LOMISE-96312 format. One line per 8 residues: number of its first residue (from 1); their letters; for each residue x, z, y of N, C-alpha, C. Coordinates in nm, 4 decimals, padded with zeros to 6 digits. Layout:
BEGIN
NUM = A = X,Z,Y,X,Z,Y,X,Z,Y  ...
end
This chain:
BEGIN
1 = MNNRDMYK = -02.2440,-11.3395,06.5420,-02.1536,-11.4194,06.4749,-02.0536,-11.5042,06.5576  -01.8996,-11.4592,06.5362,-01.8312,-11.5635,06.6006,-01.7838,-11.6841,06.5380  -01.7050,-11.7656,06.6181,-01.6841,-11.8930,06.5388,-01.6281,-11.8968,06.3832  -01.5036,-11.7871,06.3864,-01.4641,-11.7788,06.2609,-01.5520,-11.7474,06.1794  -01.6404,-11.6555,06.1782,-01.7427,-11.6217,06.0580,-01.8268,-11.7355,06.0646  -01.8623,-11.7890,06.1650,-01.9796,-11.8801,06.1446,-01.8986,-12.0330,06.0164  -01.7468,-12.0423,06.0784,-01.7066,-12.1199,05.9927,-01.6758,-12.1101,05.8441  -01.6558,-11.9722,05.8407,-01.6303,-11.9274,05.7097,-01.7848,-11.9397,05.6047
9 = AFLCLMVA = -01.8692,-11.9312,05.6839,-01.9949,-11.9232,05.6143,-02.0404,-12.0700,05.5894  -02.0156,-12.1508,05.6752,-02.0171,-12.3133,05.6797,-01.9377,-12.3577,05.5698  -01.8132,-12.3066,05.5654,-01.7162,-12.3498,05.4590,-01.7722,-12.3445,05.2918  -01.8185,-12.1855,05.2920,-01.8624,-12.1391,05.1969,-02.0241,-12.2330,05.1261  -02.0866,-12.2699,05.2348,-02.2123,-12.3480,05.1942,-02.1669,-12.4843,05.1295  -02.0620,-12.5417,05.2215,-02.0300,-12.6866,05.1853,-01.9693,-12.6721,05.0305  -01.8875,-12.5926,05.0060,-01.8210,-12.5936,04.8701,-01.9209,-12.5700,04.7824  -02.0084,-12.4895,04.8020,-02.1479,-12.4420,04.7111,-02.2157,-12.5734,04.6667
17 = FMIVPSFN = -02.2449,-12.6502,04.7716,-02.3197,-12.7695,04.7718,-02.2365,-12.8652,04.7096  -02.1101,-12.8898,04.7041,-02.0373,-12.9935,04.6646,-01.9925,-12.9636,04.5352  -01.9560,-12.8690,04.4648,-01.8935,-12.8134,04.3590,-01.9870,-12.7385,04.2616  -02.0901,-12.7028,04.2970,-02.1597,-12.5959,04.2160,-02.3270,-12.6315,04.1940  -02.3224,-12.7982,04.1707,-02.4967,-12.8244,04.1476,-02.5735,-12.7426,04.0807  -02.5064,-12.7068,03.9537,-02.5876,-12.6451,03.8388,-02.5492,-12.4958,03.8512  -02.5460,-12.4128,03.9494,-02.5244,-12.2766,03.9622,-02.5997,-12.2106,03.8717  -02.6187,-12.1282,03.7733,-02.6830,-12.0319,03.7092,-02.7101,-11.9135,03.8224
25 = AFSQQQEK = -02.8297,-11.9117,03.8413,-02.8811,-11.7910,03.9594,-02.8644,-11.6514,03.9019  -02.8612,-11.6690,03.7688,-02.8518,-11.5298,03.6829,-02.7333,-11.4769,03.6767  -02.6467,-11.5487,03.7076,-02.5161,-11.5045,03.6565,-02.4486,-11.4552,03.8349  -02.4975,-11.3838,03.8856,-02.4488,-11.3195,04.0081,-02.3731,-11.1974,04.0242  -02.3014,-11.1893,03.8821,-02.2364,-11.0515,03.8902,-02.1012,-11.0675,03.9780  -02.0344,-10.9567,03.9987,-01.9437,-10.9765,04.0839,-01.7973,-11.0059,04.0115  -01.7763,-11.1495,04.0989,-01.6526,-11.1975,04.0258,-01.5606,-11.2180,04.1241  -01.4297,-11.2378,04.1039,-01.3313,-11.2919,04.2054,-01.3787,-11.4559,04.2412
33 = PKDIYEQA = -01.3655,-11.4518,04.3957,-01.4025,-11.6179,04.4026,-01.2688,-11.6689,04.3743  -01.3076,-11.8024,04.3583,-01.2472,-11.8982,04.2740,-01.1623,-11.9761,04.4039  -01.0391,-12.0067,04.3748,-00.9672,-12.1014,04.4999,-01.0126,-12.2364,04.5030  -00.9915,-12.2968,04.5988,-01.0040,-12.4372,04.5861,-00.9698,-12.5531,04.4683  -00.8695,-12.4974,04.4049,-00.7875,-12.5779,04.3271,-00.8490,-12.5319,04.1623  -00.8816,-12.4026,04.1446,-00.9677,-12.3829,04.0506,-01.1198,-12.4541,04.0319  -01.1633,-12.4906,04.1696,-01.2911,-12.5417,04.1779,-01.2749,-12.6748,04.1651  -01.1914,-12.7299,04.2006,-01.1471,-12.8878,04.1738,-01.1420,-12.9138,04.0223
41 = EEEADRLQ = -01.0667,-12.8193,03.9564,-01.0340,-12.8225,03.8017,-01.1961,-12.8236,03.7285  -01.2792,-12.7261,03.7732,-01.3903,-12.7186,03.7124,-01.5005,-12.8313,03.7620  -01.4758,-12.8800,03.8523,-01.5433,-13.0387,03.8621,-01.5191,-13.1270,03.8025  -01.3755,-13.1384,03.7846,-01.3102,-13.2334,03.7028,-01.3655,-13.2304,03.5518  -01.3613,-13.1056,03.4832,-01.3974,-13.0808,03.3651,-01.5442,-13.1036,03.3694  -01.6437,-13.0675,03.4351,-01.7765,-13.0785,03.4680,-01.8013,-13.2662,03.4631  -01.7339,-13.3352,03.5150,-01.7595,-13.4608,03.5416,-01.7255,-13.5188,03.3779  -01.5986,-13.4725,03.3257,-01.5477,-13.5112,03.2084,-01.6681,-13.5282,03.1080
49 = RLLNLEDW = -01.7378,-13.4204,03.1042,-01.8376,-13.3555,02.9875,-01.9659,-13.4677,03.0309  -01.9836,-13.4767,03.1647,-02.1130,-13.5410,03.2065,-02.0859,-13.6993,03.1825  -01.9786,-13.7470,03.2095,-01.9501,-13.9183,03.2008,-01.8525,-13.9368,03.0792  -01.7983,-13.8424,03.0097,-01.7321,-13.8751,02.8788,-01.6169,-13.9251,02.9202  -01.5571,-13.8894,03.0276,-01.4150,-13.9349,03.0733,-01.2824,-13.9227,03.0020  -01.2177,-14.0096,02.9929,-01.1024,-14.0050,02.9110,-00.9826,-13.9329,02.9568  -00.8827,-13.8840,02.9125,-00.7753,-13.7788,02.9722,-00.7418,-13.8527,03.0748  -00.7080,-13.9620,03.1116,-00.6240,-14.0404,03.2209,-00.7274,-14.0365,03.3236
57 = QVFYVDST = -00.8564,-14.0435,03.3128,-00.9558,-14.0542,03.4031,-00.9613,-13.8957,03.4616  -00.9615,-13.8075,03.3825,-00.9813,-13.6705,03.4247,-00.8347,-13.6182,03.5077  -00.7158,-13.6883,03.4919,-00.6188,-13.6534,03.5589,-00.6553,-13.7088,03.7012  -00.6925,-13.8290,03.7162,-00.6998,-13.8939,03.8663,-00.8206,-13.8061,03.9229  -00.9088,-13.7851,03.8665,-01.0494,-13.7313,03.9305,-00.9760,-13.5691,03.9774  -00.8997,-13.5211,03.8987,-00.8335,-13.3814,03.9163,-00.7556,-13.3907,04.0354  -00.6654,-13.4952,04.0199,-00.5879,-13.5160,04.1465,-00.6205,-13.5570,04.2731  -00.7442,-13.6251,04.2664,-00.8259,-13.6571,04.3961,-00.8651,-13.5401,04.4536
65 = LKASFPAM = -00.9335,-13.4307,04.3850,-00.9927,-13.3528,04.4456,-00.8951,-13.2430,04.4862  -00.7959,-13.2375,04.4003,-00.6873,-13.1132,04.4592,-00.6082,-13.1689,04.5744  -00.6171,-13.3132,04.6053,-00.5571,-13.3457,04.7384,-00.6754,-13.3506,04.8478  -00.7871,-13.3976,04.8161,-00.8954,-13.4101,04.9129,-00.9686,-13.2647,04.9447  -00.9671,-13.1866,04.8737,-01.0385,-13.0516,04.9063,-00.9581,-12.9574,05.0153  -00.8212,-12.9718,05.0074,-00.7363,-12.9004,05.0856,-00.7354,-12.9754,05.2327  -00.7421,-13.0922,05.1687,-00.7310,-13.1527,05.3504,-00.8682,-13.1632,05.3902  -00.9755,-13.1498,05.3724,-01.0725,-13.1374,05.4321,-01.1111,-13.0013,05.4769
73 = VAEFEKMS = -01.0383,-12.9042,05.3998,-01.0534,-12.7574,05.4420,-00.9396,-12.7445,05.5668  -00.8548,-12.8054,05.5414,-00.7544,-12.8272,05.6585,-00.8061,-12.8660,05.8043  -00.9224,-12.9611,05.7832,-00.9778,-13.0065,05.8966,-01.0744,-12.9323,05.9516  -01.1352,-12.8583,05.8653,-01.2164,-12.7500,05.9028,-01.1662,-12.6513,05.9835  -01.0592,-12.5902,05.9521,-00.9658,-12.4654,05.9968,-00.9291,-12.5342,06.1435  -00.8794,-12.6574,06.1428,-00.8388,-12.7088,06.2696,-00.9758,-12.7005,06.3791  -01.0727,-12.7529,06.3370,-01.1990,-12.7618,06.3982,-01.2356,-12.6076,06.4483  -01.2075,-12.5302,06.3610,-01.2420,-12.3829,06.3787,-01.1494,-12.3368,06.5042
81 = AAKVGNSS = -01.0197,-12.3560,06.4888,-00.9257,-12.2903,06.5584,-00.9501,-12.3476,06.7270  -00.9977,-12.4825,06.7253,-01.0472,-12.5473,06.8341,-01.1771,-12.4941,06.8914  -01.2455,-12.3762,06.8240,-01.3704,-12.3313,06.8580,-01.4716,-12.4387,06.8633  -01.4839,-12.5339,06.7778,-01.5995,-12.6133,06.7505,-01.7004,-12.5360,06.6711  -01.8206,-12.5548,06.7425,-01.9485,-12.4620,06.7056,-02.0428,-12.5660,06.6382  -02.0377,-12.6824,06.6713,-02.1200,-12.7939,06.6599,-02.1281,-12.8067,06.4830  -02.2423,-12.7611,06.4044,-02.2282,-12.7894,06.2472,-02.2274,-12.9188,06.2084  -02.2622,-13.0192,06.3038,-02.2858,-13.1744,06.2778,-02.1631,-13.2269,06.2724
89 = LYQSVQDK = -02.0847,-13.1640,06.3333,-01.9394,-13.2080,06.3411,-01.8713,-13.1823,06.2275  -01.8720,-13.0462,06.1648,-01.8459,-13.0075,06.0377,-01.8983,-13.1050,05.9226  -02.0117,-13.1179,05.9299,-02.0680,-13.2221,05.8269,-02.0305,-13.3604,05.8134  -01.9882,-13.3826,05.9541,-01.9252,-13.5424,05.9472,-01.7979,-13.5353,05.8951  -01.7247,-13.4309,05.8793,-01.5884,-13.4188,05.8363,-01.5751,-13.4158,05.6776  -01.7095,-13.3649,05.6694,-01.7268,-13.3258,05.4989,-01.7910,-13.4831,05.4665  -01.8445,-13.5448,05.5201,-01.9102,-13.6568,05.4792,-01.8088,-13.7689,05.4752  -01.7095,-13.7553,05.5593,-01.6003,-13.8823,05.5377,-01.4986,-13.8331,05.4122
97 = WMEKIDST = -01.4680,-13.7009,05.4092,-01.4005,-13.6639,05.2812,-01.4950,-13.7178,05.1204  -01.6124,-13.6846,05.1192,-01.6811,-13.7036,05.0344,-01.7010,-13.8472,05.0224  -01.6888,-13.9576,05.1155,-01.6798,-14.0917,05.0924,-01.5818,-14.1284,05.0397  -01.4627,-14.0663,05.0898,-01.3188,-14.0971,05.0145,-01.3168,-14.0686,04.8719  -01.3716,-13.9595,04.8213,-01.3728,-13.9027,04.7134,-01.4304,-14.0085,04.6163  -01.6004,-14.0460,04.6587,-01.6490,-14.1295,04.5825,-01.5946,-14.2603,04.5892  -01.5295,-14.3274,04.6650,-01.4597,-14.4509,04.6653,-01.3566,-14.4546,04.5736  -01.2877,-14.3362,04.5547,-01.1956,-14.3398,04.4527,-01.2246,-14.2972,04.3087
105 = YQRIFTKE = -01.3498,-14.2389,04.3100,-01.4278,-14.2349,04.1894,-01.4613,-14.3703,04.1512  -01.5213,-14.4728,04.2196,-01.5383,-14.5937,04.1836,-01.4409,-14.6725,04.1238  -01.3219,-14.6365,04.1920,-01.2323,-14.7098,04.0999,-01.1517,-14.6551,03.9834  -01.1678,-14.5508,03.9559,-01.1454,-14.4631,03.8216,-01.2532,-14.5121,03.7302  -01.3791,-14.5002,03.7367,-01.4824,-14.4897,03.6575,-01.5274,-14.6251,03.6057  -01.5511,-14.6481,03.4839,-01.6061,-14.7697,03.4382,-01.7648,-14.8029,03.4965  -01.8059,-14.9229,03.4902,-01.9350,-14.9599,03.5419,-02.0569,-14.8594,03.4744  -02.0265,-14.8211,03.3639,-02.1338,-14.7434,03.2809,-02.1252,-14.5820,03.3488
113 = QWAAYLKS = -01.9784,-14.5570,03.3377,-01.9726,-14.4015,03.4108,-02.0393,-14.3740,03.5828  -01.9906,-14.4862,03.6256,-02.0341,-14.4911,03.7555,-02.1630,-14.4945,03.8097  -02.2477,-14.5784,03.7019,-02.3781,-14.5470,03.7022,-02.4524,-14.4263,03.6788  -02.4029,-14.3663,03.5635,-02.4318,-14.2301,03.5385,-02.4179,-14.1421,03.6424  -02.2887,-14.1510,03.6983,-02.2323,-14.0451,03.7999,-02.3448,-14.0488,03.9227  -02.3835,-14.1761,03.9765,-02.4774,-14.2035,04.0611,-02.6293,-14.1441,04.0376  -02.6577,-14.1795,03.9077,-02.7845,-14.1102,03.8727,-02.7783,-13.9431,03.8434  -02.6413,-13.8890,03.8313,-02.6532,-13.7440,03.8317,-02.6754,-13.6904,03.9711
121 = GAARQQKA = -02.7104,-13.7429,04.0605,-02.7187,-13.6978,04.1958,-02.6292,-13.7558,04.3109  -02.5328,-13.8194,04.2540,-02.4437,-13.8926,04.3782,-02.5347,-13.9946,04.4567  -02.5859,-14.0801,04.3870,-02.6666,-14.1685,04.4951,-02.7420,-14.0861,04.5855  -02.8099,-13.9744,04.5691,-02.8900,-13.8956,04.6602,-02.7795,-13.8622,04.7610  -02.6803,-13.8192,04.7372,-02.5821,-13.7821,04.8440,-02.5130,-13.8492,04.9180  -02.5160,-14.0035,04.8651,-02.4695,-14.1246,04.9236,-02.5524,-14.1482,05.0313  -02.6916,-14.1498,04.9941,-02.7959,-14.1864,05.0727,-02.8352,-14.0916,05.1983  -02.8121,-13.9545,05.1831,-02.8149,-13.8718,05.2873,-02.7054,-13.8879,05.3833
129 = RAKRRSQS = -02.5716,-13.9005,05.3243,-02.4701,-13.9443,05.4161,-02.4745,-14.0596,05.4996  -02.5531,-14.1919,05.4497,-02.5731,-14.3010,05.5162,-02.6649,-14.2633,05.6240  -02.7755,-14.2019,05.5853,-02.8798,-14.1598,05.6569,-02.8053,-14.0832,05.7831  -02.7255,-13.9725,05.7900,-02.6603,-13.8962,05.8776,-02.5666,-13.9813,05.9693  -02.5158,-14.0793,05.8943,-02.4278,-14.1909,05.9838,-02.5025,-14.2678,06.0643  -02.6246,-14.3102,06.0109,-02.6960,-14.4023,06.1222,-02.7785,-14.3493,06.2208  -02.7776,-14.2120,06.1715,-02.8434,-14.1245,06.3158,-02.7720,-14.0807,06.4071  -02.6268,-14.0689,06.3665,-02.5190,-14.0407,06.4579,-02.4738,-14.1524,06.5475
137 = GK = -02.5278,-14.2756,06.4778,-02.5006,-14.4026,06.5689,-02.3574,-14.4516,06.5338  -02.3093,-14.4077,06.4212,-02.1785,-14.4670,06.3601,-02.1830,-14.5832,06.2778
end
């Protein structure tokens, strides 16, 4: 497997873990893959349902994701072009962007919405990122 294939596989895996936490295993029919903007919209819609977001909040969540996801992918592509093969470096880039997204969410959400967001799995993800950061010595 060359670096480009490894990058694509890693990117697909990261997007799956970030955006599709409640993927239905039975819906494995052949569908056209969604682009990153569609995935961002779906995540904003999911958060709206989960947290009962107001329209203005959905707008900011959607805008945050549509700016952050492509920037993260651009970093992945830059690393891939430089033939970076260390998966932990890709993970650190993803962690950096997810921290930025969470920081923005915390400003957008009410205290109750933020607590519900953390309970929905975000706290576990934050804890995993903190653990990886402490293990890497940063």
